[in-house]
C-alpha positions as CSV (number, residue, x, y, z in Angstrom):
1,M,259.2,194.8,203.1
2,K,260.7,193.2,200.1
3,R,262.6,190.6,202.3
4,L,259.4,189.7,204.0
5,G,257.7,189.2,200.5
6,V,260.6,186.8,199.6
7,I,260.3,184.9,202.7
8,C,256.5,184.5,202.1
9,V,257.1,183.3,198.6
10,V,259.7,180.8,199.8
11,Y,257.3,179.5,202.6
12,M,254.6,179.0,200.1
13,M,256.8,177.0,197.6
14,V,257.9,174.7,200.7
15,F,254.2,174.4,201.8
16,L,252.9,173.5,198.4
17,G,255.8,171.1,197.8
18,A,254.9,169.4,201.1
19,V,251.4,169.2,200.1
20,S,252.2,167.8,196.8
21,G,254.5,165.2,198.3
22,Q,252.0,163.7,200.8
23,I,250.9,160.0,200.5
24,S,247.3,160.0,199.6
25,P,244.7,157.2,199.2
26,E,243.9,156.1,195.8
27,H,241.6,153.3,195.9
28,S,240.8,150.1,198.1
29,Y,239.6,146.5,197.3
30,N,237.9,144.0,199.5
31,Y,240.1,141.2,198.6
32,S,244.1,140.8,198.5
33,G,245.6,141.8,195.2
34,T,248.8,143.1,193.6
35,Y,250.1,144.4,190.3
36,T,251.3,142.7,187.3
37,R,253.0,144.0,183.8
38,L,251.3,142.0,181.0
39,K,253.5,141.7,177.8
40,N,250.9,143.3,175.5
41,S,248.2,144.8,177.7
42,G,250.5,146.7,180.2
43,D,250.1,147.3,183.9
44,K,247.2,145.7,185.7
45,F,246.1,145.2,189.1
46,Y,244.4,141.8,190.0
47,I,242.7,140.6,193.1
48,M,241.7,137.1,194.5
49,D,237.9,136.7,195.1
50,V,237.8,133.6,197.4
51,P,234.0,133.2,197.6
52,A,233.3,133.6,193.8
53,S,236.6,131.7,192.8
54,Q,237.5,134.5,190.6
55,C,240.6,136.4,189.5
56,R,239.4,139.9,188.7
57,I,241.9,142.1,186.7
58,Y,241.6,146.0,186.8
59,N,243.1,148.6,184.6
60,V,245.6,151.2,186.5
61,D,242.5,153.7,186.7
62,H,240.8,150.8,188.8
63,S,238.1,150.2,186.1
64,L,237.4,146.6,185.7
65,W,239.2,145.0,182.7
66,K,238.6,141.2,182.8
67,V,236.9,138.6,185.2
68,V,238.6,135.0,185.2
69,N,236.5,132.3,186.6
70,L,238.8,129.6,188.1
71,H,237.6,126.0,188.5
72,V,237.6,125.2,192.1
73,P,236.0,121.9,193.1
74,A,233.1,121.9,195.7
75,N,234.3,122.2,199.4
76,N,237.6,123.7,198.2
77,F,238.8,127.2,198.5
78,L,241.2,129.6,196.6
79,Y,244.6,129.9,198.4
80,D,246.7,131.9,195.9
81,I,246.8,133.4,192.5
82,R,250.1,134.0,190.9
83,F,251.9,134.8,187.6
84,V,249.0,136.6,185.8
85,S,250.5,137.0,182.4
86,E,250.4,137.0,178.5
87,G,252.7,134.7,176.5
88,L,254.3,132.8,179.4
89,F,252.1,129.5,179.8
90,T,251.2,129.6,176.1
91,S,253.1,129.8,172.9
92,D,250.6,132.6,171.8
93,D,250.0,135.7,173.8
94,R,247.0,134.3,175.6
95,L,246.3,135.5,179.2
96,A,247.0,132.8,181.7
97,L,247.7,132.4,185.4
98,A,248.5,130.0,188.0
99,Y,246.4,129.3,191.1
100,V,246.2,127.1,194.2
101,Y,243.2,126.0,196.0
102,Y,242.7,123.6,199.2
103,S,240.4,121.5,201.2
104,Y,240.3,120.6,204.8
105,N,239.3,117.1,206.3
106,S,238.0,118.0,209.8
107,T,238.1,114.3,210.7
108,T,241.7,113.8,210.1
109,Q,242.6,117.4,210.3
110,V,244.5,117.2,207.1
111,Y,244.8,120.0,204.5
112,S,245.2,118.9,200.8
113,Y,246.4,121.6,198.3
114,N,246.4,121.4,194.5
115,A,247.6,123.9,191.8
116,K,246.6,124.5,188.3
117,V,247.5,126.7,185.4
118,A,244.7,127.9,183.1
119,T,243.9,130.5,180.4
120,E,241.3,133.1,181.0
121,S,238.8,130.9,179.0
122,G,239.3,128.1,181.5
123,E,241.3,125.9,179.5
124,E,243.4,123.7,181.9
125,L,247.1,123.7,181.0
126,L,248.6,122.1,183.9
127,S,247.4,120.4,187.0
128,I,249.8,119.6,190.1
129,P,248.3,117.4,192.7
130,G,249.4,118.4,196.1
131,G,250.9,121.6,194.5
132,L,251.3,124.6,197.1
133,Y,254.4,126.7,196.3
134,L,255.2,127.8,192.9
135,S,258.1,130.0,191.6
136,L,259.6,131.2,188.2
137,H,263.1,131.2,187.1
138,D,264.3,132.7,183.8
139,L,267.4,130.6,182.7
140,G,268.1,132.6,179.5
141,A,268.9,130.1,176.6
142,Q,267.5,127.2,178.9
143,G,264.0,128.8,179.0
144,V,261.7,129.7,181.7
145,K,261.2,127.1,184.4
146,L,258.2,126.6,186.8
147,V,259.3,125.0,190.0
148,A,256.4,123.5,192.0
149,Y,256.5,122.0,195.6
150,S,253.8,119.3,195.8
151,Y,253.1,118.1,199.4
152,D,251.3,115.1,201.1
153,F,250.1,116.2,204.5
154,S,248.3,112.8,205.1
155,V,251.4,111.4,206.5
156,F,253.9,112.3,209.1
157,P,256.4,113.8,208.4
158,E,254.7,115.2,205.3
159,T,256.4,114.3,202.0
160,V,257.3,116.9,199.4
161,K,258.2,116.4,195.8
162,T,259.7,119.2,193.5
163,H,258.2,119.3,190.0
164,I,260.1,121.4,187.1
165,Y,258.3,122.4,184.1
166,R,259.7,124.3,181.2
167,L,257.3,126.8,179.9
168,P,256.6,127.7,176.3
169,G,256.9,131.6,176.9
170,Q,260.1,133.4,177.2
171,D,258.9,136.7,178.8
172,A,259.2,136.1,182.6
173,T,260.5,139.7,183.2
174,K,257.0,140.8,182.4
175,V,255.7,138.9,185.4
176,N,255.3,140.8,188.8
177,S,258.7,141.1,190.5
178,Q,257.3,139.8,193.7
179,D,256.3,136.6,191.9
180,M,259.6,136.4,190.6
181,A,261.3,136.2,194.0
182,G,261.3,132.4,193.9
183,Y,260.4,132.1,197.5
184,S,257.1,132.1,199.3
185,A,256.7,132.9,202.9
186,N,253.3,131.7,203.6
187,A,252.4,129.8,206.8
188,F,250.7,126.6,206.0
189,P,248.1,125.2,206.9
190,N,246.4,128.4,207.1
191,P,244.0,128.6,208.8
192,A,245.6,126.2,211.3
193,H,243.9,124.0,213.7
194,A,246.5,121.7,215.4
195,Y,249.6,123.0,213.8
196,T,251.1,125.3,211.1
197,R,254.5,125.4,209.5
198,I,256.3,128.6,208.9
199,P,258.8,128.4,205.9
200,Y,261.9,130.8,206.5
201,K,264.9,131.7,204.5
202,L,267.8,133.4,206.4
203,P,270.1,135.8,204.5
204,E,273.3,134.7,202.9
205,G,275.9,134.4,205.4
206,V,273.6,134.2,208.3
207,N,273.4,131.0,210.2
208,E,271.0,131.8,213.0
209,G,267.8,133.7,213.4
210,E,264.7,133.9,215.5
211,I,260.9,133.5,214.7
212,I,258.7,135.6,216.7
213,L,254.8,135.3,217.2
214,I,252.6,138.3,218.1
215,D,248.9,138.1,218.7
216,I,246.2,140.6,217.5
217,K,246.8,143.0,220.4
218,G,250.6,143.4,219.6
219,N,251.9,141.0,222.4
220,Q,254.8,138.7,221.8
221,I,253.6,135.4,222.8
222,R,256.4,133.0,221.6
223,S,259.8,133.1,220.1
224,Y,261.9,130.3,218.4
225,R,265.4,130.0,217.5
226,V,266.0,128.7,213.9
227,D,269.1,128.0,211.9
228,K,270.2,127.3,208.1
229,N,269.9,123.7,208.6
230,F,266.1,123.8,208.0
231,D,263.7,125.8,205.8
232,H,260.5,125.6,208.0
233,L,259.5,125.7,211.6
234,R,256.5,123.4,212.8
235,I,254.5,125.2,215.4
236,D,252.0,123.5,217.7
237,T,248.7,125.6,217.6
238,S,246.2,123.3,219.4
239,D,246.5,125.3,222.8
240,M,246.6,128.8,221.1
241,P,243.2,130.9,221.3
242,A,241.3,131.3,217.9
243,G,242.4,134.5,216.1
244,V,245.0,136.1,213.8
245,Y,248.7,135.7,214.7
246,V,251.9,137.6,213.0
247,Y,255.1,136.2,212.7
248,S,258.4,137.7,212.0
249,V,261.9,136.3,211.1
250,K,264.7,138.2,212.6
251,A,268.4,137.9,212.0
252,D,271.4,140.0,212.8
253,R,270.3,142.5,210.2
254,G,266.8,143.0,211.5
255,I,263.5,141.5,210.3
256,V,264.0,139.6,207.0
257,Q,260.5,138.2,206.7
258,T,256.9,138.7,208.0
259,G,253.7,136.9,207.6
260,K,250.5,135.9,209.4
261,F,248.3,132.9,210.0
262,V,244.8,132.3,211.5
263,V,244.0,129.8,214.4
264,R,240.5,128.3,214.4
């Protein structure tokens, strides 16, 4: 009887441990978002509200902390928000962020992107015509650098310029680690009409890989061989049905990158 009691106690401990170790839903948002760690205000979660052209920032308990209204010109739409931070883009500790917006010319079928850096009050600190991909690099004594790729899609092949800016702040380690990766894997244009480009980066020491396209039903519809000689793949989408597509970049070590794009 005593042994049975011990077994029951052990079973209850295992059961309670399993229950406490379960993954449980905490909250959900209607827009894409991620965490950032602010220099003075601590951990926050921010979302990108495209229709309202806003960055809304929440406390870790999901209560609203701040709303940042972003200047997006008429007939343009938010594409990305990055580097929500304090004391990174300014010499004081004001809250600031970088964002990208775009427009689409249905006649020429050309996307135009622009990037800006602004404070929470709307003061514009930097404007990058054609700016699409942004990354941060902390070089220690050399300061924190913002690297921006600026594209012109009105010509073929498209032109790209790399702009490098030294930032007044020194605390890049407080920026979301995902933002600090230094590489963005978003397909562009997105949504796509006639084509889209999938940027990719193979792991060190890997010379070849494969990009696989999957439709919304989970069916593989296309595959492409890629190598280290290029950093993106242009895909003709003119004959693809409208919808959402997922792509994966595979190497000999498995899947190294995933993303999605929309065809309209």
